[in-house]
N, C-alpha and C positions, 0 to 999 in steps of 0.2 A: 795611964788610963787606956781603956780599950775603945776602939772606934770601928763602927760598922758603916758600910756605904750601900746606897741603892742608886743606880744610874738609870734614868729613864730616857726614852727618845732615841736619837740617831747616834751613829758611830762618832760623829764630831763631839757630841756631848760626852760620850764614853771616854774619849781622849782627855777631856777636861777633868773627868772624875779620876782617871789614872794619875794625872799630874797632882791632883789634890791628895790622893792617897800617899803619893811619894813625899809630899810636904809633911804630912803627919808622921810618916815613918822616919823622915830625916830628923824630926824633933822627938824621937824616941817614944812615940805612941805605938801601941800594939794594935794591929789590924785583925779584926775578927769577921767571920762570915755569918754568924748568928746574931740577930738583933737583940735577943734576950741576954746576950753576954756583954753588950756594948754599954759603955758609960756615955758615949757620944754617938749619935746616929746622924749621918749626913745624907740628905736626899737631893740629888741633882735632877732638877725638874725639866720637863719639856713643855712648851706653851704654843706649839705650832698650830694644832687644830683642836677642835672641841673635845674630841675623844682623848687626846693627849693631856689636856687640862684636867679633865675629869679623873684620869688615871693618876695624875700627880697629886691632886687634892685627896683622893682616896688613899693613896700611899702615905701621905703625910699624916692623915688621921689614924691610919693603922699603926704607924710608927709612934704616934703620940701615946698610944696605949702602953708602950714600954716605959714611959715616964712614970707610970704608976708603980713600976717595979724597980728595975735597976738603972735605967737610963737617966742621966743627969741633965744632958743638953741635947736638944733637937735642933738641927741646922738645916735650912732649905736654901738652895742656891740654884742658879741657872735661869733659863728663858722665862719660865712662868713668873719668877720673882722679878725679873726685869720689867715685865709687862704690868704686873698687878701687885706690887709690893704693898701699897697702902691698903688695898682691899684685903689682901691676905693677912696683914697684921691685925685687922679688925675681926676677920672671920676665924683666924687660927692663932689665938694667943698662946697656944701650947708651944709654938715654935719660939726658941730662944734667940735665934739669929737668922736674919734673912740677908743673903749676899747676892746682889744683882750681877749679871754677866759683866756689866761695865765697871764693876768694882774688883774684878779678879786680880788686878795688879796689887791690891792691898788686902787680898783674901786672908793671908796668914796674920796680918795685923789684927783683923777683925776677930779671928778665932782666938788668938792669944789674949786679946783684951777681954773676950767673953770668959774664957776658962781661968785665966789668972786674976781676973777682976781688977786689972789695972791697965792703964793705957799703954799700948805697945805700937810703935810706928815702924813699919818696914814696907818697902815697895819693890816689887820685882816685875820684870816683863813676863807676864804669865804665858803669853803666846809662844815665846821662845824658850820656855823651860823644856829641857830635854830629859830630865829625870822623871820616870814614870814607873808605876807598878802595873805591868800588863795583866789584864784580867781575862784575856781571851784564850788562855792556854799557852802552850809552848810552841805552836806551829806558825802562827801568824800574828802580826800586829798592824794596827792602823797608823798611818803617818799623815797627820793633818798639816797641810801646807799653807792654808789660808783660813781666815774666818770672815764672817759677814758676807754680804752679797750686794752687788751694784746693779742687778738686773731690774729690780722693781716691778716684778710681775704683779698684776693688779689683784691677784687672789692671795698673795703671800705676805705674811707679817715678819718674815725674817729680817729684812733690812731695817724695820722699825725696832726689832729686838736687838740685833747684833751689829747694826750699822753697815756702812759700805764695806766692800771687800778690803781686807788687810792681809797682804801676803807676807809670809816669812821670807827671810833672806835664804838664798840657796845654801849658803855656808851653814846656817843653823840647821836646815833640813838634813843636809848630808851628814853633819855631825851626829844627829840623832839616829839616822839610818845606819851608820857604821856601828854605833853603839848597840842597836837592836840586832845587827848581824852577828856581832861578837858574842851576844847573849844567846845566840842559837835560833833566832827567828828566821825561818827559811823563806817566808812569804811576807812581802811588804805591800800593804794596800793604801795607796795614795788617795786622800780624801779632802774635800772642801765643799762649800756650798755650790761652787761652780769651778771645778778643777781645771777646766780648759782655759780659764782666764787667769790662772795662777801667774803672778809676776807683773801683770799689766800696771798695777799701782806702784810697784817698786822699780821695775826696769823699763817701763814705757811700752812693753810689748808682751804677748803671751810667752811664757818660758817653760811650759810643761814638757815640750819635746826635748829641750836641753836638759831639764831636770831628770827626765826618764833616762836619758843617755848617761848622765853622771851616776845615777843610782845603779845602772847596769854594770858599772865598773867595780862595784863593791863585790868582792869575790864570794863571800859566804851567802849572799842573797841568791836564791834559786828562782823564785817567781816574783814578778812585780805586776801589780794590776792597779788601775785607777778607776774611780767611780765618779759619777755626776759630770759627764762631759756634755756640754750643751751643743746642739747640732750646728749652730752657726759659727762656733769657734773651733770646730774640728778641722784643722788645716791639712793640706797635702803633706807638709813636713811631719806633722804628728803621725799621719797614716804611714809614711815611709819609715819612721823610727820604729813603730810597732811592728810593721811588716818584716823588717830585717833583724829584729832582736830575737835572740834565743832565750831571753829571760822575761821579756814583757809578754804577758798573756794576750793572746789574740782575742780579746774580749772588750767590747765597747758598751758601756752603760750610758744610754742616751735618752734622757727624759724629754720626749717630744711634746707631751701633754695633749696635742690634737693635731689634725692635719687640715682642718678647714681654715682657709685664710681669714674668714670673718671672725671666727672664734679666736684664732691666734692673735689677731689684731686687738680684740677686746682684752685679751690676757696680757697684752703688751709684750708678747714674745717677739724675738727678733728674726725668727725663721718663718718660712711659709711652706705650703704643701709641696710645691715644686722642688724647693731646695732640700727638703727632707727626703723626698723620693730619690733625688739624684745622689744624696749622701749615702743612703742605704745601698743603692746600686753600686756606687763606687767602692764602698767598703767590701762588698762581696766579690767584686771583680778583682780588687787589689790584694785582698787577703781571703782566699777561698775557704779557709777553715775558721773564719771569724765567727764568734758568737756575739749576737747583738741582743742586749736587754733594753727595754724601754718602759716608761710609765705613761699612762694616758689618764686624762680627767674627763669624766662625763658629767653632764648637768650644769655646766658653767652658765651663768646668766645669759640668756638670749640664744642658747644652743637650740636650734630648731631640729625637727625630726630629720630634715634633709642634711643638716650638718652632721648629725649622729650617724646617719646612713653612710655618709662619705667616709667618716672615720672607720666604721665597721667594714666597709668594702676595702679600704686601704689595708686594714689589719688582715683581712682574708688573703690579700695579695702579698703583703710583705712577709707574712709567716715568721714573726719574730721568734727567736729561740726562747726568750724569756720575756714575760710581760707582767707588770703590775698595774692594776686599774684602781681608781678611787673616785668616789662621787664628790663633787664640789662641796666644800664646807665653808659656810659664810663666816668669815672672820672679821670681827669688829675692827674698825680703823683702816681697813683696806679699801681701795677704790671699788673693787668688785662687790663689796657688801652694800654699796650704795646704788648699784646698777638696777635698772628696771628689768622686768622679765626674769625674775628669779624662778627657777624651775621647781615644780612640785616634788617633794621628797619621794613620792611613789614612782614618778617618772625617772628620777635619778637612780633609784634602786633597780628599776626594771632595766635601764640601759646598762648599769654596772653588771648585772647578772648575765645579760646577753653577751657582753664583751668577754666575761670570764668563761662562759660556756664555750664560746668560740676558741679562746686561747687554750682551753683544756684539750680540745681535739687537735689543735695545731701542735701543741707540745708533744702529745703522744705520737703524732706522725713524724715530727722532727727526731724524737728520741729513737724511734724504730730504725731510722736511717743510720744510727750509730752501731747497730748490731753487726758484729763481725770485724769492727774496727779496733785498732790498738791505741791506747792512751797511756800517758804517764800520769800517775796519781800519787797523792800524798796521803799517807796513812794517818788517820785521826783518832781511831779507837776501834772498839769491837762491839758487836751486838751483845746483849745480856747472856745469850746462850753460847757465846764464843764461836758460833758457826760462821759468822762473816766478819771481815774487817770493814770498817766504815772509812771511806776515802773520798777525796775530791780530786777532780781534774781541773785543767785550766778553764773549763766551761762553767765552774761552780764557785760563786762567791759565798763565803761562809755565812750561815744563818739566813740566807736569802734564797739561794738556789737549792737544787737537789744534791744528792750524794751518789757515790758509786759503792755498792756492796760487793765485796770480793770474797769468794769462797776461801775459807781459812785452811789452806793446804800446805802452808809452810810458815815458819816463824818470821814475823816482821815487827819492827819497833815503831811506836808512835813517832811521827816526824820523818820517817823514812820514805823515800820515793821508790815506786815500783812501776813496772809496766804490766798492763792487763789487756785482755781481749773481752769486749762486751758480748754477752750471750743472751741477755733478756732485758726487757723494759718493765718497770713496776711503777705505775702512775708517773710521778715526776722524777723518779730515780732510775739508775741503771744497775744491772747486775753483771759481774764479770768474773773472769778467772785470771789468776796471776800467771804471767808467762815466765 
């Protein structure tokens, strides 16, 4: 039988999809990319915010149309199913099997029972499965080191969906990383809901610094980067490890969400404005070429104009290299959804656009400072007209940040590393020449 997959949401969800694809392939199913060819369609859903829920339902309905043609079974799994299985079963009877995130250890049992029409019992530790079918190309792969979250921010439903943080053992992670390296993946991207708290639940202390050091010893890995590092758990030890490594990208992804103490307190964030300012200053002092990416939230319940102006002024001063902003989304079941002083949608929208306009100018100014500098880049492809190679430097997370366009003046292979000199800036991207 032929199976097609659609993975929605974050890169952690994508890793789960890749493990599920591997399970199907292990049992001799053929994997296809076109839903019209599939006997089974699997949709891995996201249920984080309202727009993600809407996208998931729309996708399921779209895939249900194929059941009128070739598709025999439609399966929905993931976060949306974890939160709303009963409602989904009533609203979307076209789906033949719903699999909640909490049922992943018996995922294959459920699939076998559905397809073979007889009870099948098998249980595996899904989180520690190392067999995956990588869907991100040949250059990089995500390495999920933990699942769930124990921070309980008042706006976030993830702890309710995926439970408290559950870290993998370092042995399991390193085994998977070595396998990825032998398969030719030059860049490993370490990810979790809160990467900097990796290991606390297993080893009694944060172990990200030690893990990065061990990953650095794997010979065939060229770049290592980590995402979702919370400001209050970025230690001096971690900074030192990044600073002195020739493999770990000098790139910190730090979701600060806000800088106003009163807003951070209502969010149940563990940091404050002063500690965030000191951290940014320390990173730039200790690692002069560091790239810092952040995310901020506007329109959180009770955010006053004064609170917003404090955030705006801070962003003017901090001049983050990369920034993502989003307006607060009221998620049912979260403490923030029950708070008074909900902000009017028009106000949230206005604040969001003001932040993004500011960051657009900051980004242009930051990128102009790269002109004339030399960077190592990884070749990822070419433009349609073959005039430019498309590449990334240590400054660019795939699918999130910009790219480097290199003039095609000599033959290079996808996955190859090259050195270039930056000559121009184009919006959020750089243009350079191969040295």
